[in-house]
C-alpha angles and dihedrals in degrees: 000000000000123000091250092054136080139178120260107248091222109040099017095231118143113255137165113288091233093051115131093190130029110246091211106046099015093234115164103236097194111108093334122141111219116261095353096107095039093051090054093047092046093051092047092050091050091052091049092050092049091050092048090049092052092049091050091048092051091050092051093048090049092050092048094049092051091050091049093051096041086221094294131110099194105143095203092054090049093052091046091051091049092052092048092048091048091054093044088051087073092065088097091050090050090049093049090049090050092050091054091046092051095045091055088058097048125098090222108024093173089064092055115126114184120192118271110257090017092165084080085078091060121091126192109229098181135260093056091303121133135186119214127198119167146102144248130208111218142146119267125216089282093055093251116136111237136173115244119193121205139181137176149128128261140178122223118206121174098320098327129097132203125190115224093186134359136174132182122194128188 
């Protein structure tokens, strides 16, 4: 460092000793204590960002709760919806049960490729009863990949499933 140079107290870059303002960080060097102003500004900005984040979060929660209630506060409808959603929540379980059932009946179960989001082919019929209508791509006994469609009805009871009817077609 030359005798006519100094370090900026804020960014540490070398500047002219007579400089009034740092050419790198634009800090006013007249009667300024290093980091004092920036600490205050940084703390204030953090507080503002936290407050804005909380306001945004409250707005999102409010919007989601109004969508979930459809603007009504009828307790009976809410309970009915909860029961229906609970039963529909087993669509994935019914689909998983169906996949296992189908794989046991395939010549080459390791080659089975079920459609992505296959639970869309499952319909809740009520009273733990489900209807399944979908397909699987798998190799037959000759090693040729074929599409096999299937449909049926099953009952789910506490982790077990029982097929009432089931049909597979090549």
